[in-house]
Each structure stands twice: as C-alpha cells, then as structure tokens.
PDB file of N, CA, C and O in Angstrom:
ATOM      1  N   MET A   1       0.833  -1.161   0.000  1.00  0.00           N
ATOM      2  CA  MET A   1       0.000   0.000   0.000  1.00  0.00           C
ATOM      3  C   MET A   1       0.889   1.240   0.000  1.00  0.00           C
ATOM      4  O   MET A   1       1.862   1.317   0.751  1.00  0.00           O
ATOM      5  N   LYS A   2       0.551   2.201  -0.840  1.00  0.00           N
ATOM      6  CA  LYS A   2       1.286   3.458  -0.899  1.00  0.00           C
ATOM      7  C   LYS A   2       0.357   4.587  -0.473  1.00  0.00           C
ATOM      8  O   LYS A   2      -0.783   4.677  -0.928  1.00  0.00           O
ATOM      9  N   LEU A   3       0.859   5.438   0.400  1.00  0.00           N
ATOM     10  CA  LEU A   3       0.110   6.598   0.866  1.00  0.00           C
ATOM     11  C   LEU A   3       0.986   7.830   0.710  1.00  0.00           C
ATOM     12  O   LEU A   3       2.209   7.748   0.829  1.00  0.00           O
ATOM     13  N   LYS A   4       0.376   8.948   0.450  1.00  0.00           N
ATOM     14  CA  LYS A   4       1.113  10.202   0.337  1.00  0.00           C
ATOM     15  C   LYS A   4       1.125  10.897   1.690  1.00  0.00           C
ATOM     16  O   LYS A   4       0.128  10.899   2.412  1.00  0.00           O
ATOM     17  N   ALA A   5       2.273  11.488   2.022  1.00  0.00           N
ATOM     18  CA  ALA A   5       2.409  12.261   3.249  1.00  0.00           C
ATOM     19  C   ALA A   5       2.918  13.648   2.881  1.00  0.00           C
ATOM     20  O   ALA A   5       3.721  13.804   1.961  1.00  0.00           O
ATOM     21  N   ILE A   6       2.445  14.644   3.603  1.00  0.00           N
ATOM     22  CA  ILE A   6       2.912  16.013   3.412  1.00  0.00           C
ATOM     23  C   ILE A   6       3.917  16.294   4.523  1.00  0.00           C
ATOM     24  O   ILE A   6       3.592  16.189   5.705  1.00  0.00           O
ATOM     25  N   ILE A   7       5.132  16.650   4.138  1.00  0.00           N
ATOM     26  CA  ILE A   7       6.208  16.896   5.099  1.00  0.00           C
ATOM     27  C   ILE A   7       6.386  18.393   5.277  1.00  0.00           C
ATOM     28  O   ILE A   7       6.439  19.156   4.312  1.00  0.00           O
ATOM     29  N   HIS A   8       6.477  18.792   6.539  1.00  0.00           N
ATOM     30  CA  HIS A   8       6.670  20.196   6.894  1.00  0.00           C
ATOM     31  C   HIS A   8       7.937  20.331   7.727  1.00  0.00           C
ATOM     32  O   HIS A   8       8.273  19.437   8.504  1.00  0.00           O
ATOM     33  N   GLU A   9       8.638  21.450   7.565  1.00  0.00           N
ATOM     34  CA  GLU A   9       9.750  21.748   8.454  1.00  0.00           C
ATOM     35  C   GLU A   9       9.155  22.382   9.708  1.00  0.00           C
ATOM     36  O   GLU A   9       8.362  23.319   9.617  1.00  0.00           O
ATOM     37  N   ALA A  10       9.533  21.876  10.865  1.00  0.00           N
ATOM     38  CA  ALA A  10       9.028  22.407  12.127  1.00  0.00           C
ATOM     39  C   ALA A  10       9.777  23.687  12.481  1.00  0.00           C
ATOM     40  O   ALA A  10      10.984  23.786  12.259  1.00  0.00           O
ATOM     41  N   GLU A  11       9.061  24.664  13.030  1.00  0.00           N
ATOM     42  CA  GLU A  11       9.678  25.938  13.396  1.00  0.00           C
ATOM     43  C   GLU A  11      10.808  25.757  14.403  1.00  0.00           C
ATOM     44  O   GLU A  11      11.810  26.471  14.351  1.00  0.00           O
ATOM     45  N   GLU A  12      10.651  24.803  15.318  1.00  0.00           N
ATOM     46  CA  GLU A  12      11.657  24.584  16.354  1.00  0.00           C
ATOM     47  C   GLU A  12      12.777  23.646  15.898  1.00  0.00           C
ATOM     48  O   GLU A  12      13.656  23.297  16.687  1.00  0.00           O
ATOM     49  N   GLY A  13      12.745  23.245  14.645  1.00  0.00           N
ATOM     50  CA  GLY A  13      13.739  22.321  14.093  1.00  0.00           C
ATOM     51  C   GLY A  13      13.121  20.955  13.859  1.00  0.00           C
ATOM     52  O   GLY A  13      12.125  20.602  14.491  1.00  0.00           O
ATOM     53  N   GLY A  14      13.694  20.205  12.972  1.00  0.00           N
ATOM     54  CA  GLY A  14      13.167  18.888  12.654  1.00  0.00           C
ATOM     55  C   GLY A  14      12.013  18.983  11.662  1.00  0.00           C
ATOM     56  O   GLY A  14      11.848  19.992  10.976  1.00  0.00           O
ATOM     57  N   TYR A  15      11.229  17.931  11.599  1.00  0.00           N
ATOM     58  CA  TYR A  15      10.160  17.828  10.614  1.00  0.00           C
ATOM     59  C   TYR A  15       8.923  17.227  11.255  1.00  0.00           C
ATOM     60  O   TYR A  15       9.003  16.550  12.281  1.00  0.00           O
ATOM     61  N   TRP A  16       7.775  17.484  10.636  1.00  0.00           N
ATOM     62  CA  TRP A  16       6.554  16.783  10.982  1.00  0.00           C
ATOM     63  C   TRP A  16       5.807  16.497   9.693  1.00  0.00           C
ATOM     64  O   TRP A  16       5.997  17.185   8.690  1.00  0.00           O
ATOM     65  N   ALA A  17       4.959  15.483   9.721  1.00  0.00           N
ATOM     66  CA  ALA A  17       4.250  15.076   8.506  1.00  0.00           C
ATOM     67  C   ALA A  17       2.835  14.652   8.844  1.00  0.00           C
ATOM     68  O   ALA A  17       2.535  14.232   9.962  1.00  0.00           O
ATOM     69  N   GLU A  18       1.979  14.774   7.849  1.00  0.00           N
ATOM     70  CA  GLU A  18       0.585  14.354   7.968  1.00  0.00           C
ATOM     71  C   GLU A  18       0.227  13.509   6.754  1.00  0.00           C
ATOM     72  O   GLU A  18       0.775  13.697   5.668  1.00  0.00           O
ATOM     73  N   VAL A  19      -0.696  12.580   6.950  1.00  0.00           N
ATOM     74  CA  VAL A  19      -1.167  11.705   5.876  1.00  0.00           C
ATOM     75  C   VAL A  19      -2.619  12.077   5.603  1.00  0.00           C
ATOM     76  O   VAL A  19      -3.506  11.688   6.363  1.00  0.00           O
ATOM     77  N   PRO A  20      -2.880  12.832   4.523  1.00  0.00           N
ATOM     78  CA  PRO A  20      -4.241  13.304   4.248  1.00  0.00           C
ATOM     79  C   PRO A  20      -5.289  12.194   4.163  1.00  0.00           C
ATOM     80  O   PRO A  20      -6.434  12.409   4.560  1.00  0.00           O
ATOM     81  N   ALA A  21      -4.933  11.030   3.664  1.00  0.00           N
ATOM     82  CA  ALA A  21      -5.896   9.931   3.519  1.00  0.00           C
ATOM     83  C   ALA A  21      -6.263   9.293   4.858  1.00  0.00           C
ATOM     84  O   ALA A  21      -7.246   8.557   4.946  1.00  0.00           O
ATOM     85  N   LEU A  22      -5.476   9.573   5.903  1.00  0.00           N
ATOM     86  CA  LEU A  22      -5.717   8.998   7.221  1.00  0.00           C
ATOM     87  C   LEU A  22      -5.900  10.138   8.221  1.00  0.00           C
ATOM     88  O   LEU A  22      -4.925  10.571   8.834  1.00  0.00           O
ATOM     89  N   PRO A  23      -7.106  10.625   8.397  1.00  0.00           N
ATOM     90  CA  PRO A  23      -7.343  11.777   9.267  1.00  0.00           C
ATOM     91  C   PRO A  23      -6.742  11.598  10.657  1.00  0.00           C
ATOM     92  O   PRO A  23      -6.991  10.601  11.333  1.00  0.00           O
ATOM     93  N   GLY A  24      -5.953  12.575  11.066  1.00  0.00           N
ATOM     94  CA  GLY A  24      -5.333  12.536  12.379  1.00  0.00           C
ATOM     95  C   GLY A  24      -4.019  11.786  12.430  1.00  0.00           C
ATOM     96  O   GLY A  24      -3.390  11.727  13.487  1.00  0.00           O
ATOM     97  N   CYS A  25      -3.589  11.215  11.324  1.00  0.00           N
ATOM     98  CA  CYS A  25      -2.321  10.472  11.295  1.00  0.00           C
ATOM     99  C   CYS A  25      -1.184  11.446  11.034  1.00  0.00           C
ATOM    100  O   CYS A  25      -0.983  11.897   9.907  1.00  0.00           O
ATOM    101  N   VAL A  26      -0.442  11.764  12.091  1.00  0.00           N
ATOM    102  CA  VAL A  26       0.690  12.686  12.002  1.00  0.00           C
ATOM    103  C   VAL A  26       1.860  12.106  12.785  1.00  0.00           C
ATOM    104  O   VAL A  26       1.683  11.238  13.640  1.00  0.00           O
ATOM    105  N   SER A  27       3.052  12.594  12.482  1.00  0.00           N
ATOM    106  CA  SER A  27       4.235  12.177  13.213  1.00  0.00           C
ATOM    107  C   SER A  27       5.297  13.244  13.058  1.00  0.00           C
ATOM    108  O   SER A  27       5.131  14.192  12.290  1.00  0.00           O
ATOM    109  N   GLN A  28       6.394  13.087  13.793  1.00  0.00           N
ATOM    110  CA  GLN A  28       7.475  14.064  13.722  1.00  0.00           C
ATOM    111  C   GLN A  28       8.812  13.354  13.901  1.00  0.00           C
ATOM    112  O   GLN A  28       8.869  12.194  14.308  1.00  0.00           O
ATOM    113  N   GLY A  29       9.881  14.073  13.587  1.00  0.00           N
ATOM    114  CA  GLY A  29      11.223  13.536  13.774  1.00  0.00           C
ATOM    115  C   GLY A  29      12.250  14.638  13.635  1.00  0.00           C
ATOM    116  O   GLY A  29      12.006  15.645  12.971  1.00  0.00           O
ATOM    117  N   GLU A  30      13.395  14.449  14.258  1.00  0.00           N
ATOM    118  CA  GLU A  30      14.470  15.437  14.187  1.00  0.00           C
ATOM    119  C   GLU A  30      15.136  15.448  12.809  1.00  0.00           C
ATOM    120  O   GLU A  30      15.612  16.487  12.354  1.00  0.00           O
ATOM    121  N   THR A  31      15.167  14.285  12.147  1.00  0.00           N
ATOM    122  CA  THR A  31      15.750  14.174  10.810  1.00  0.00           C
ATOM    123  C   THR A  31      14.706  13.569   9.877  1.00  0.00           C
ATOM    124  O   THR A  31      13.702  13.023  10.336  1.00  0.00           O
ATOM    125  N   ARG A  32      14.941  13.666   8.568  1.00  0.00           N
ATOM    126  CA  ARG A  32      14.015  13.055   7.606  1.00  0.00           C
ATOM    127  C   ARG A  32      13.939  11.551   7.824  1.00  0.00           C
ATOM    128  O   ARG A  32      12.863  10.960   7.728  1.00  0.00           O
ATOM    129  N   GLU A  33      15.082  10.927   8.119  1.00  0.00           N
ATOM    130  CA  GLU A  33      15.109   9.482   8.335  1.00  0.00           C
ATOM    131  C   GLU A  33      14.270   9.099   9.549  1.00  0.00           C
ATOM    132  O   GLU A  33      13.502   8.138   9.502  1.00  0.00           O
ATOM    133  N   GLU A  34      14.422   9.856  10.642  1.00  0.00           N
ATOM    134  CA  GLU A  34      13.643   9.587  11.844  1.00  0.00           C
ATOM    135  C   GLU A  34      12.158   9.830  11.578  1.00  0.00           C
ATOM    136  O   GLU A  34      11.306   9.064  12.028  1.00  0.00           O
ATOM    137  N   LEU A  35      11.859  10.896  10.850  1.00  0.00           N
ATOM    138  CA  LEU A  35      10.465  11.186  10.496  1.00  0.00           C
ATOM    139  C   LEU A  35       9.856  10.033   9.717  1.00  0.00           C
ATOM    140  O   LEU A  35       8.749   9.595  10.030  1.00  0.00           O
ATOM    141  N   GLU A  36      10.557   9.535   8.710  1.00  0.00           N
ATOM    142  CA  GLU A  36      10.027   8.440   7.882  1.00  0.00           C
ATOM    143  C   GLU A  36       9.766   7.192   8.715  1.00  0.00           C
ATOM    144  O   GLU A  36       8.743   6.530   8.539  1.00  0.00           O
ATOM    145  N   GLU A  37      10.681   6.868   9.615  1.00  0.00           N
ATOM    146  CA  GLU A  37      10.504   5.696  10.481  1.00  0.00           C
ATOM    147  C   GLU A  37       9.298   5.893  11.405  1.00  0.00           C
ATOM    148  O   GLU A  37       8.467   4.997  11.552  1.00  0.00           O
ATOM    149  N   ASN A  38       9.211   7.066  12.020  1.00  0.00           N
ATOM    150  CA  ASN A  38       8.091   7.350  12.915  1.00  0.00           C
ATOM    151  C   ASN A  38       6.761   7.383  12.163  1.00  0.00           C
ATOM    152  O   ASN A  38       5.733   6.959  12.691  1.00  0.00           O
ATOM    153  N   LEU A  39       6.786   7.886  10.933  1.00  0.00           N
ATOM    154  CA  LEU A  39       5.567   7.957  10.132  1.00  0.00           C
ATOM    155  C   LEU A  39       5.078   6.564   9.754  1.00  0.00           C
ATOM    156  O   LEU A  39       3.874   6.309   9.760  1.00  0.00           O
ATOM    157  N   ARG A  40       5.994   5.669   9.427  1.00  0.00           N
ATOM    158  CA  ARG A  40       5.594   4.282   9.134  1.00  0.00           C
ATOM    159  C   ARG A  40       4.907   3.660  10.343  1.00  0.00           C
ATOM    160  O   ARG A  40       3.892   2.977  10.203  1.00  0.00           O
ATOM    161  N   GLU A  41       5.462   3.896  11.535  1.00  0.00           N
ATOM    162  CA  GLU A  41       4.865   3.369  12.759  1.00  0.00           C
ATOM    163  C   GLU A  41       3.485   3.990  13.003  1.00  0.00           C
ATOM    164  O   GLU A  41       2.553   3.291  13.400  1.00  0.00           O
ATOM    165  N   ALA A  42       3.354   5.295  12.767  1.00  0.00           N
ATOM    166  CA  ALA A  42       2.075   5.975  12.963  1.00  0.00           C
ATOM    167  C   ALA A  42       1.017   5.430  12.008  1.00  0.00           C
ATOM    168  O   ALA A  42      -0.130   5.218  12.402  1.00  0.00           O
ATOM    169  N   ILE A  43       1.401   5.206  10.759  1.00  0.00           N
ATOM    170  CA  ILE A  43       0.463   4.661   9.768  1.00  0.00           C
ATOM    171  C   ILE A  43       0.036   3.256  10.164  1.00  0.00           C
ATOM    172  O   ILE A  43      -1.149   2.927  10.115  1.00  0.00           O
ATOM    173  N   ALA A  44       1.002   2.424  10.559  1.00  0.00           N
ATOM    174  CA  ALA A  44       0.679   1.056  10.968  1.00  0.00           C
ATOM    175  C   ALA A  44      -0.271   1.068  12.160  1.00  0.00           C
ATOM    176  O   ALA A  44      -1.226   0.292  12.202  1.00  0.00           O
ATOM    177  N   GLY A  45      -0.014   1.939  13.124  1.00  0.00           N
ATOM    178  CA  GLY A  45      -0.886   2.040  14.290  1.00  0.00           C
ATOM    179  C   GLY A  45      -2.277   2.512  13.917  1.00  0.00           C
ATOM    180  O   GLY A  45      -3.273   2.015  14.443  1.00  0.00           O
ATOM    181  N   TRP A  46      -2.342   3.465  13.012  1.00  0.00           N
ATOM    182  CA  TRP A  46      -3.636   3.992  12.566  1.00  0.00           C
ATOM    183  C   TRP A  46      -4.446   2.885  11.899  1.00  0.00           C
ATOM    184  O   TRP A  46      -5.637   2.725  12.164  1.00  0.00           O
ATOM    185  N   LEU A  47      -3.784   2.125  11.031  1.00  0.00           N
ATOM    186  CA  LEU A  47      -4.481   1.041  10.323  1.00  0.00           C
ATOM    187  C   LEU A  47      -4.878  -0.083  11.277  1.00  0.00           C
ATOM    188  O   LEU A  47      -5.954  -0.662  11.131  1.00  0.00           O
ATOM    189  N   GLU A  48      -4.020  -0.398  12.254  1.00  0.00           N
ATOM    190  CA  GLU A  48      -4.327  -1.449  13.227  1.00  0.00           C
ATOM    191  C   GLU A  48      -5.527  -1.079  14.085  1.00  0.00           C
ATOM    192  O   GLU A  48      -6.298  -1.948  14.493  1.00  0.00           O
ATOM    193  N   ALA A  49      -5.682   0.201  14.354  1.00  0.00           N
ATOM    194  CA  ALA A  49      -6.783   0.655  15.196  1.00  0.00           C
ATOM    195  C   ALA A  49      -8.129   0.462  14.510  1.00  0.00           C
ATOM    196  O   ALA A  49      -9.178   0.616  15.135  1.00  0.00           O
ATOM    197  N   GLY A  50      -8.098   0.124  13.222  1.00  0.00           N
ATOM    198  CA  GLY A  50      -9.336  -0.157  12.496  1.00  0.00           C
ATOM    199  C   GLY A  50     -10.148   1.083  12.206  1.00  0.00           C
ATOM    200  O   GLY A  50     -11.375   1.015  12.136  1.00  0.00           O
ATOM    201  N   GLU A  51      -9.496   2.205  12.038  1.00  0.00           N
ATOM    202  CA  GLU A  51     -10.204   3.442  11.739  1.00  0.00           C
ATOM    203  C   GLU A  51     -11.092   3.245  10.516  1.00  0.00           C
ATOM    204  O   GLU A  51     -10.653   2.690   9.508  1.00  0.00           O
ATOM    205  N   GLU A  52     -12.323   3.693  10.605  1.00  0.00           N
ATOM    206  CA  GLU A  52     -13.271   3.533   9.515  1.00  0.00           C
ATOM    207  C   GLU A  52     -13.211   4.669   8.513  1.00  0.00           C
ATOM    208  O   GLU A  52     -13.876   4.614   7.479  1.00  0.00           O
ATOM    209  N   GLU A  53     -12.428   5.700   8.800  1.00  0.00           N
ATOM    210  CA  GLU A  53     -12.359   6.864   7.926  1.00  0.00           C
ATOM    211  C   GLU A  53     -11.206   6.755   6.924  1.00  0.00           C
ATOM    212  O   GLU A  53     -10.717   7.779   6.446  1.00  0.00           O
ATOM    213  N   PHE A  54     -10.768   5.550   6.599  1.00  0.00           N
ATOM    214  CA  PHE A  54      -9.593   5.374   5.759  1.00  0.00           C
ATOM    215  C   PHE A  54      -9.686   6.124   4.438  1.00  0.00           C
ATOM    216  O   PHE A  54      -8.722   6.772   4.030  1.00  0.00           O
ATOM    217  N   VAL A  55     -10.803   6.051   3.777  1.00  0.00           N
ATOM    218  CA  VAL A  55     -10.954   6.721   2.493  1.00  0.00           C
ATOM    219  C   VAL A  55     -11.396   8.155   2.742  1.00  0.00           C
ATOM    220  O   VAL A  55     -12.255   8.412   3.586  1.00  0.00           O
ATOM    221  N   SER A  56     -10.805   9.086   2.004  1.00  0.00           N
ATOM    222  CA  SER A  56     -11.176  10.488   2.148  1.00  0.00           C
ATOM    223  C   SER A  56     -12.668  10.672   1.893  1.00  0.00           C
ATOM    224  O   SER A  56     -13.296   9.880   1.191  1.00  0.00           O
ATOM    225  N   ALA A  57     -13.214  11.716   2.467  1.00  0.00           N
ATOM    226  CA  ALA A  57     -14.621  12.021   2.245  1.00  0.00           C
ATOM    227  C   ALA A  57     -14.866  12.163   0.748  1.00  0.00           C
ATOM    228  O   ALA A  57     -13.978  12.631   0.034  1.00  0.00           O
ATOM    229  N   PRO A  58     -16.040  11.774   0.244  1.00  0.00           N
ATOM    230  CA  PRO A  58     -16.321  11.776  -1.187  1.00  0.00           C
ATOM    231  C   PRO A  58     -16.079  13.113  -1.883  1.00  0.00           C
ATOM    232  O   PRO A  58     -15.709  13.132  -3.057  1.00  0.00           O
ATOM    233  N   LYS A  59     -16.277  14.223  -1.190  1.00  0.00           N
ATOM    234  CA  LYS A  59     -16.115  15.520  -1.827  1.00  0.00           C
ATOM    235  C   LYS A  59     -14.666  16.004  -1.797  1.00  0.00           C
ATOM    236  O   LYS A  59     -14.350  17.025  -2.408  1.00  0.00           O
ATOM    237  N   GLN A  60     -13.787  15.299  -1.106  1.00  0.00           N
ATOM    238  CA  GLN A  60     -12.387  15.690  -1.045  1.00  0.00           C
ATOM    239  C   GLN A  60     -11.614  15.012  -2.165  1.00  0.00           C
ATOM    240  O   GLN A  60     -11.862  13.853  -2.499  1.00  0.00           O
ATOM    241  N   GLN A  61     -10.681  15.749  -2.735  1.00  0.00           N
ATOM    242  CA  GLN A  61      -9.844  15.194  -3.784  1.00  0.00           C
ATOM    243  C   GLN A  61      -8.419  15.648  -3.541  1.00  0.00           C
ATOM    244  O   GLN A  61      -8.185  16.733  -3.008  1.00  0.00           O
ATOM    245  N   ILE A  62      -7.471  14.816  -3.933  1.00  0.00           N
ATOM    246  CA  ILE A  62      -6.055  15.175  -3.865  1.00  0.00           C
ATOM    247  C   ILE A  62      -5.535  15.242  -5.280  1.00  0.00           C
ATOM    248  O   ILE A  62      -5.738  14.324  -6.075  1.00  0.00           O
ATOM    249  N   LEU A  63      -4.872  16.317  -5.585  1.00  0.00           N
ATOM    250  CA  LEU A  63      -4.302  16.523  -6.920  1.00  0.00           C
ATOM    251  C   LEU A  63      -2.790  16.548  -6.796  1.00  0.00           C
ATOM    252  O   LEU A  63      -2.244  17.329  -6.017  1.00  0.00           O
ATOM    253  N   GLU A  64      -2.119  15.714  -7.543  1.00  0.00           N
ATOM    254  CA  GLU A  64      -0.667  15.695  -7.560  1.00  0.00           C
ATOM    255  C   GLU A  64      -0.210  16.479  -8.792  1.00  0.00           C
ATOM    256  O   GLU A  64      -0.564  16.125  -9.917  1.00  0.00           O
ATOM    257  N   VAL A  65       0.571  17.538  -8.586  1.00  0.00           N
ATOM    258  CA  VAL A  65       0.982  18.411  -9.662  1.00  0.00           C
ATOM    259  C   VAL A  65       2.509  18.429  -9.761  1.00  0.00           C
ATOM    260  O   VAL A  65       3.193  18.645  -8.761  1.00  0.00           O
ATOM    261  N   ALA A  66       3.030  18.208 -10.931  1.00  0.00           N
ATOM    262  CA  ALA A  66       4.477  18.294 -11.166  1.00  0.00           C
ATOM    263  C   ALA A  66       4.767  19.627 -11.842  1.00  0.00           C
ATOM    264  O   ALA A  66       4.086  20.008 -12.794  1.00  0.00           O
ATOM    265  N   VAL A  67       5.764  20.323 -11.357  1.00  0.00           N
ATOM    266  CA  VAL A  67       6.126  21.637 -11.918  1.00  0.00           C
ATOM    267  C   VAL A  67       7.552  21.575 -12.422  1.00  0.00           C
ATOM    268  O   VAL A  67       8.069  22.567 -12.935  1.00  0.00           O
TER     269      VAL A  67
END
C-alpha cells in the first residue's frame, strides 16, 4: 500500500508530517530518516486501530501536480 504524506519543516527544528488519507495520522522527527521511520509506525498504528475513515470524504480530492 502506498500513501502520500505532506512533510513540513518544524519551526523549532526537525520535521513533521501528515497523511491526508488517514485523518489525524501525524508524526514528527528530528531528521528526515527519523520522520520516515516514525511515520511508518504511525500509519501502521492507525491502520491497526481499524479506523473507519480510511478513504477520504467523497467531496475531497487530492491533486498531484508536477512543476
């Protein structure tokens, strides 16, 4: 399964990320590598919890744009 995550630089240093397809699924890390590891764990935990909101609401759409 592949999911898209939006990565942000944290104001206090490090990074945080959110997974739009999984409401409330966020994680953080001091480095990109730590963030990716923590995000995988957060996604696995979210999916294990059996969240019923896995698919985005019908009116929401994600557009991937290459520039």
